[in-house]
C-alpha positions as CSV (number, residue, x, y, z in Angstrom):
1,X,194.1,87.6,95.7
2,X,190.5,86.8,95.1
3,X,190.8,83.0,95.5
4,X,189.9,81.5,98.8
5,X,191.9,78.7,100.4
6,X,189.3,76.2,99.1
7,X,189.6,77.5,95.6
8,X,193.3,77.4,95.3
9,X,194.3,74.3,97.3
10,X,194.5,72.3,94.2
11,X,197.2,74.4,92.5
12,X,199.9,73.7,95.2
13,X,199.3,70.0,94.9
14,X,200.1,70.2,91.2
15,X,203.2,72.3,91.1
16,X,205.6,74.5,93.1
17,X,205.6,78.2,92.6
18,X,208.9,79.8,91.7
19,X,210.3,82.6,93.9
20,X,210.2,85.1,91.1
21,X,206.6,84.3,90.2
22,X,205.5,84.4,93.8
23,X,207.2,87.8,94.4
24,X,205.7,89.1,91.1
25,X,202.2,88.1,92.1
26,X,202.6,89.7,95.6
27,X,203.9,93.0,94.3
28,X,201.2,93.1,91.6
29,X,198.5,92.6,94.2
30,X,199.4,95.3,96.7
31,X,199.4,99.1,96.7
32,X,201.4,101.8,98.5
33,X,199.8,103.7,101.4
34,X,198.6,107.1,100.2
35,X,198.5,109.1,103.5
36,X,201.4,111.4,104.2
37,X,202.8,113.5,107.0
38,X,205.2,116.5,107.3
39,X,208.3,115.8,109.5
40,X,211.3,117.7,110.7
41,X,214.3,116.6,108.7
42,X,216.0,114.6,111.5
43,X,212.8,112.8,112.3
44,X,212.4,111.7,108.7
45,X,215.5,109.5,108.6
46,X,214.7,106.2,107.1
47,X,211.3,107.3,105.8
48,X,210.1,107.5,102.2
49,X,209.8,110.8,100.3
50,X,206.1,111.4,99.4
51,X,206.6,113.9,96.6
52,X,209.4,115.2,94.4
53,X,211.6,117.8,96.0
54,X,212.9,120.7,94.0
55,X,216.0,122.8,94.9
56,X,215.2,126.5,95.6
57,X,218.9,127.5,95.9
58,X,222.2,126.8,94.1
59,X,224.7,124.6,95.9
60,X,227.3,125.9,96.3
61,X,225.8,129.4,96.1
62,X,229.1,131.0,95.0
63,X,232.5,130.0,93.6
64,X,234.7,128.9,96.4
65,X,238.1,127.3,97.2
66,X,238.5,123.5,97.4
67,X,241.8,123.9,99.3
68,X,243.7,126.0,101.7
69,X,246.1,128.1,99.7
70,X,246.2,131.2,97.5
71,X,243.7,132.6,95.0
72,X,245.5,133.6,91.9
73,X,245.1,134.6,88.3
74,X,246.1,131.6,86.3
75,X,247.7,133.8,83.5
76,X,250.1,135.1,86.2
77,X,251.6,131.6,86.6
78,X,253.5,131.1,83.4
79,X,255.7,128.2,84.3
80,X,258.8,130.2,85.4
81,X,259.5,131.4,88.9
82,X,256.5,133.6,89.9
83,X,256.3,136.1,92.7
84,X,252.9,137.4,93.7
85,X,252.0,140.0,96.3
86,X,249.6,138.9,99.1
87,X,246.9,141.6,99.3
88,X,244.5,140.1,101.8
89,X,242.7,137.0,103.0
90,X,239.4,135.2,102.3
91,X,238.0,133.0,105.0
92,X,234.9,130.8,105.1
93,X,232.1,133.2,105.9
94,X,234.4,136.2,105.7
95,X,235.1,136.9,102.0
96,X,237.8,139.3,100.7
97,X,236.1,142.5,99.5
98,X,238.6,143.6,96.8
99,X,239.8,142.3,93.4
100,X,242.9,140.4,92.4
101,X,244.9,142.3,89.8
102,X,248.0,141.2,87.8
103,X,250.9,140.2,90.1
104,X,248.6,139.8,93.2
105,X,247.1,136.9,95.2
106,X,244.8,136.4,98.2
107,X,245.3,134.0,101.1
108,X,242.3,131.7,101.0
109,X,240.8,128.9,103.1
110,X,238.7,125.9,102.0
111,X,235.1,126.9,101.4
112,X,235.9,130.7,101.2
113,X,234.5,132.8,98.4
114,X,236.8,133.2,95.4
115,X,237.9,136.9,95.1
116,X,237.0,138.8,92.0
117,X,239.7,138.5,89.4
118,X,241.1,135.2,90.6
119,X,240.3,132.0,88.7
120,X,242.5,129.3,90.4
121,X,243.9,128.3,93.8
122,X,247.4,127.3,94.5
123,X,247.7,124.7,97.3
124,X,249.7,126.2,100.2
125,X,252.0,123.1,100.0
126,X,253.1,124.2,96.5
127,X,254.3,127.7,97.3
128,X,256.8,129.4,99.6
129,X,255.7,132.5,101.5
130,X,258.3,135.1,102.1
131,X,257.0,138.1,103.9
132,X,254.0,139.5,102.0
133,X,254.9,137.5,98.8
134,X,254.5,134.0,97.6
135,X,257.1,132.2,95.3
136,X,255.9,129.4,93.0
137,X,256.9,127.7,89.7
138,X,255.0,125.8,87.1
139,X,251.7,126.5,85.3
140,X,248.3,126.7,86.8
141,X,245.1,125.8,85.0
142,X,242.1,128.1,85.2
143,X,239.6,126.4,87.6
144,X,242.2,124.5,89.5
145,X,241.0,123.8,93.0
146,X,237.9,125.9,92.5
147,X,234.3,124.7,93.3
148,X,231.9,126.5,91.0
149,X,228.4,127.9,91.7
150,X,225.7,125.3,91.4
151,X,228.3,122.6,90.7
152,X,226.4,120.2,93.0
153,X,222.8,121.4,92.7
154,X,221.2,124.1,90.6
155,X,218.0,126.0,91.6
156,X,215.1,124.2,89.9
157,X,216.8,120.8,89.8
158,X,215.0,117.7,91.2
159,X,216.8,117.0,94.4
160,X,215.0,113.8,95.4
161,X,212.3,111.8,93.6
162,X,209.2,110.6,95.4
163,X,209.8,107.0,96.7
164,X,213.3,107.7,97.8
165,X,214.3,106.3,101.2
166,X,215.9,109.0,103.3
167,X,219.4,107.9,104.5
168,X,222.2,110.1,105.9
169,X,223.3,111.3,102.4
170,X,219.7,112.3,101.5
171,X,218.9,114.3,104.6
172,X,222.3,116.0,104.2
173,X,221.4,116.9,100.6
174,X,218.1,118.3,101.7
175,X,219.8,120.3,104.4
176,X,222.2,121.7,101.8
177,X,219.3,123.2,99.8
178,X,217.7,124.6,103.0
179,X,214.9,122.0,103.4
180,X,214.1,121.8,107.1
181,X,210.9,119.7,106.8
182,X,210.0,116.9,104.4
183,X,206.7,115.3,103.4
184,X,206.9,111.5,103.8
185,X,204.5,108.6,103.4
186,X,203.0,107.6,106.7
187,X,204.3,104.5,108.5
188,X,203.0,101.1,107.5
189,X,200.8,99.6,110.3
190,X,201.8,96.0,110.9
191,X,200.2,93.6,113.4
192,X,201.9,90.3,114.1
193,X,201.4,87.3,116.4
194,X,202.1,83.6,117.0
195,X,199.6,80.8,117.5
196,X,200.1,77.4,119.1
197,X,199.6,75.8,122.5
198,X,203.2,74.5,122.2
199,X,204.6,78.0,122.5
200,X,205.7,79.5,125.8
201,X,206.5,83.1,126.5
202,X,209.8,84.1,127.8
203,X,210.0,84.1,131.6
204,X,207.7,81.0,131.9
205,X,208.9,77.5,132.7
206,X,208.6,75.1,129.8
207,X,206.0,72.5,130.2
208,X,206.4,69.0,128.5
209,X,206.2,69.5,124.8
210,X,206.6,73.2,124.8
211,X,209.2,75.5,123.2
212,X,209.9,79.2,123.6
213,X,208.3,81.4,121.0
214,X,211.4,82.7,119.0
215,X,209.5,83.5,115.8
216,X,207.7,86.4,117.4
217,X,211.0,87.9,118.4
218,X,212.3,87.3,114.9
219,X,209.3,89.1,113.4
220,X,209.8,92.0,115.8
221,X,213.4,92.3,114.8
222,X,212.6,92.1,111.1
223,X,209.8,94.6,111.3
224,X,211.7,97.1,113.4
225,X,212.4,99.7,110.8
226,X,211.5,103.4,110.4
227,X,208.8,102.8,107.8
228,X,206.9,100.4,110.1
229,X,204.7,100.9,113.1
230,X,204.3,97.4,114.5
231,X,202.0,95.9,117.1
232,X,202.7,92.5,118.8
233,X,199.5,90.7,119.9
234,X,201.5,88.0,121.6
235,X,200.8,84.2,121.5
236,X,197.2,83.3,120.6
237,X,195.8,80.1,122.1
238,X,194.5,77.3,119.8
239,X,190.9,78.2,120.4
240,X,188.4,79.2,117.7
241,X,187.2,82.4,119.4
242,X,190.7,83.5,120.4
243,X,192.0,83.1,116.8
244,X,188.9,84.8,115.3
245,X,189.2,87.7,117.7
246,X,192.9,88.1,117.0
247,X,192.3,88.1,113.3
248,X,189.5,90.6,113.6
249,X,191.6,93.0,115.8
250,X,194.6,92.7,113.5
251,X,192.6,93.3,110.3
252,X,190.9,96.3,111.6
253,X,194.1,98.0,112.8
254,X,196.7,97.0,110.3
255,X,197.8,97.5,106.7
256,X,199.6,94.2,107.0
257,X,199.0,91.2,109.2
258,X,201.9,88.7,109.8
259,X,201.8,85.3,111.5
260,X,204.1,82.3,111.6
261,X,203.2,78.6,111.5
262,X,199.8,76.8,111.2
263,X,198.9,77.9,107.6
264,X,200.1,74.9,105.5
265,X,197.6,73.3,103.2
266,X,195.7,70.6,105.0
267,X,196.6,72.0,108.4
268,X,193.6,71.1,110.6
269,X,193.6,74.0,113.0
270,X,191.7,77.2,113.7
271,X,194.1,79.4,111.9
272,X,193.3,77.9,108.5
273,X,189.6,77.8,109.4
274,X,189.5,81.4,110.3
275,X,191.5,82.5,107.3
276,X,189.0,80.8,105.1
277,X,186.1,82.3,107.0
278,X,187.4,85.9,107.2
279,X,189.7,86.4,104.3
280,X,190.7,85.6,100.8
281,X,193.9,83.6,101.1
282,X,196.1,81.8,98.7
283,X,198.2,78.9,100.1
284,X,201.3,78.4,98.0
285,X,204.0,75.8,98.0
286,X,207.1,77.7,97.0
287,X,210.0,76.1,95.0
288,X,212.5,77.1,97.7
289,X,214.4,75.7,100.6
290,X,214.0,76.6,103.4
291,X,210.5,78.0,103.4
292,X,208.2,75.9,101.1
293,X,204.7,76.9,102.6
294,X,203.5,80.5,102.3
295,X,200.0,82.0,102.8
296,X,199.3,85.3,101.1
297,X,196.1,87.3,100.6
298,X,193.6,89.6,102.3
299,X,192.3,89.6,105.8
300,X,189.6,92.3,105.9
301,X,191.2,95.5,104.6
302,X,194.7,94.2,105.4
303,X,197.3,92.3,103.4
304,X,198.1,89.0,105.0
305,X,201.2,86.9,105.1
306,X,201.4,83.5,106.9
307,X,205.0,82.4,107.3
308,X,206.3,78.8,107.9
309,X,206.8,77.7,111.5
310,X,210.5,76.8,111.4
311,X,212.5,79.8,112.4
312,X,215.0,80.0,109.6
313,X,212.2,79.3,107.1
314,X,210.2,82.1,108.5
315,X,213.1,84.5,108.3
316,X,214.2,83.6,104.7
317,X,210.6,83.7,103.5
318,X,210.1,87.2,105.2
319,X,213.2,88.6,103.4
320,X,212.3,87.2,100.0
321,X,208.5,88.1,100.0
322,X,207.4,90.2,102.9
323,X,210.2,92.7,102.8
324,X,209.7,93.6,99.1
325,X,206.0,94.0,99.9
326,X,206.7,96.3,102.9
327,X,209.0,98.4,100.7
328,X,206.3,98.8,98.0
329,X,203.5,99.4,100.5
330,X,205.5,102.1,102.3
331,X,206.0,103.8,98.9
332,X,209.7,103.0,98.3
333,X,210.5,102.9,94.6
334,X,213.1,100.1,94.9
335,X,212.1,96.6,95.8
336,X,214.7,94.4,94.0
337,X,217.2,92.4,96.1
338,X,220.8,93.3,96.2
339,X,222.7,90.4,94.6
340,X,226.4,90.0,93.6
341,X,228.9,87.2,92.9
342,X,231.4,85.6,95.3
343,X,233.7,82.7,95.1
344,X,233.0,79.5,97.1
345,X,235.8,78.5,99.5
346,X,234.3,75.0,99.9
347,X,231.9,72.6,98.1
348,X,228.2,73.4,98.5
349,X,225.9,70.4,98.4
350,X,222.4,70.7,96.9
351,X,219.7,68.5,95.3
352,X,218.0,69.9,92.2
353,X,214.3,70.8,92.2
354,X,214.0,73.8,94.5
355,X,216.0,77.0,94.9
356,X,218.1,77.1,98.1
357,X,219.1,79.9,100.3
358,X,222.1,78.6,102.2
359,X,223.5,80.7,105.0
360,X,227.0,82.0,104.3
361,X,229.9,84.2,105.6
362,X,231.2,86.8,103.2
363,X,234.7,87.9,103.4
364,X,236.6,90.6,101.4
365,X,240.0,89.4,100.2
366,X,243.2,91.5,99.8
367,X,242.8,91.5,96.0
368,X,239.3,93.1,96.3
369,X,237.4,89.9,95.5
370,X,234.7,88.4,97.7
371,X,234.7,84.8,99.0
372,X,231.8,83.0,100.8
373,X,231.8,80.1,103.1
374,X,228.8,78.0,104.3
375,X,228.0,78.4,108.0
376,X,227.7,74.6,108.3
377,X,224.6,72.5,108.8
378,X,221.7,74.2,107.1
379,X,218.6,72.9,108.9
380,X,215.6,75.2,108.9
381,X,215.3,74.9,112.6
382,X,218.9,76.0,113.3
383,X,218.9,79.7,114.2
384,X,222.7,79.5,114.7
385,X,223.0,79.1,111.0
386,X,221.7,82.6,110.7
387,X,223.7,84.2,113.6
388,X,226.9,82.9,112.1
389,X,226.1,84.2,108.6
390,X,226.2,87.7,107.0
391,X,224.6,86.7,103.7
392,X,222.3,84.2,101.9
393,X,223.8,82.1,99.1
394,X,221.3,81.8,96.3
395,X,221.4,78.4,94.5
396,X,219.0,78.1,91.6
397,X,216.3,75.3,91.4
398,X,218.2,73.3,88.7
399,X,221.6,73.7,90.5
400,X,223.3,70.7,92.0
401,X,225.4,72.8,94.3
402,X,228.8,74.5,93.7
403,X,232.4,73.4,93.6
404,X,235.2,75.0,95.5
405,X,236.3,78.1,93.6
406,X,233.0,78.4,91.7
407,X,231.2,81.8,91.6
408,X,227.8,81.9,93.3
409,X,225.2,84.6,93.8
410,X,225.0,86.1,97.3
411,X,222.6,88.5,99.0
412,X,224.2,90.3,101.9
413,X,222.2,90.8,105.1
414,X,222.9,94.5,104.7
415,X,220.2,94.4,102.0
416,X,217.6,93.6,104.7
417,X,218.3,96.7,106.7
418,X,216.3,99.9,106.4
C-alpha cells in the first residue's frame, strides 16, 4: 500500500488485476483491530470472540435420559416378556434418590438424572404399564436413550476459538457452560460518504442532470452489521476544501473509509487529487464485470476503499473485496466466500476476458439439487437485477458463458450477511 496514485497509474494501463490477486493483496495489507471489550452474552450476538474460551463445567453434568420412558437395567430385558416393578420417578430437576435393583425400573422424563443401577431407557411407547408394573419384550442395549456426562463438552475443552463469529448456536453453547459475559473485539469504525454535484439527497426535488444518491444507502445497508460502527458523512460537494475536510474527518475517526465513484484512473476531480495528497492509494483495474475500477490504500491511519460509481458495480465490488477486509479487520478467522454448484436453467451469455458476476435466482428442486436462473438484463446501473436475485453467478475470465443444464459456481446472498 506504499505506492501513491502517481506511482501505480502505469500498472492498470498494462494489465487487469485478477479478483483473487486483488483480494490477496488487500488481505495481506490489513490487520485486525486489537482493542477488546467485555459484553453480556446477549449483547455479543454477531461479534467476534477475542480470545479462546475454555469450558469450566461438563455438559451434560450428569448422565440423563434422552426420552420420556422408564430407566431400566439392560440385563433385565432378555428378549422374552419382561415385567418390571415401578419403584419411583425421576423428573428433570427432581432426581430419584434410590437405586434400581433387579426386576425394578423408574419412570423417567427427558433430561432427568439416570438413577443409580439403571443403564438404559425404554421409550414409553414401547412398553405397557399395568398398575405399578411395566410389560415389555425384546432386548435393550446398555446406553440406549442415555445422554452421558460430558458427552457434549468436557471441563477443560476449548469451547470457542478466538476469531469465531457469535451466532445463535455459539451463544447457546457459551450459556450451556455457564459463560454469562464474553470478551470480543471492538467494533470496526467505518466512515462513508458520496461525492458529486449530480447527487441529490432524498426529499429534494431533482434538478436537471441530477440523480438520487442510492449508493450511500447501499453502503449503509452493506455496512449495517454487528461488527461495524458506521458513520455517514452524507454527500460531499465537488469542492477542493469540502473534499479535503471530509477526508481529514473520516481518516481521523475511522479504521476504514469507504466512498463510491470519482476514483477511476484519469478522473479529473478533487477526490483523486485529495487522495494523492493525503494518502497512499493504488488505483486498480480489476478483471471483473461489473466493477472494473477499484481504489485501495491508506488515508491517514485508516484503510481506504473507493468503489465504482455504478450501483451494482459498487455492491459487487464491496462484497468481493471490502467484506473480506471487514471480516479480517474485525478479527474473524474466516474470510473465504461461500461457493457451490448449481445447474443453469437457461443459457448464460458472456464474452471472455473478465470474470463476471451475473445476478441469479437460486431454487431448490424436489430431488435436492439446486438450479439457478439469470435475473435478466445485467447492466451495472440496474438495481432491479440485484433485488430480483438471491445469488451471484461466478463465471471465470476465460469462460464464454454456460449452456442450459451446465453446472456453474454460485455465491448465495446469505454469504454476505453477518
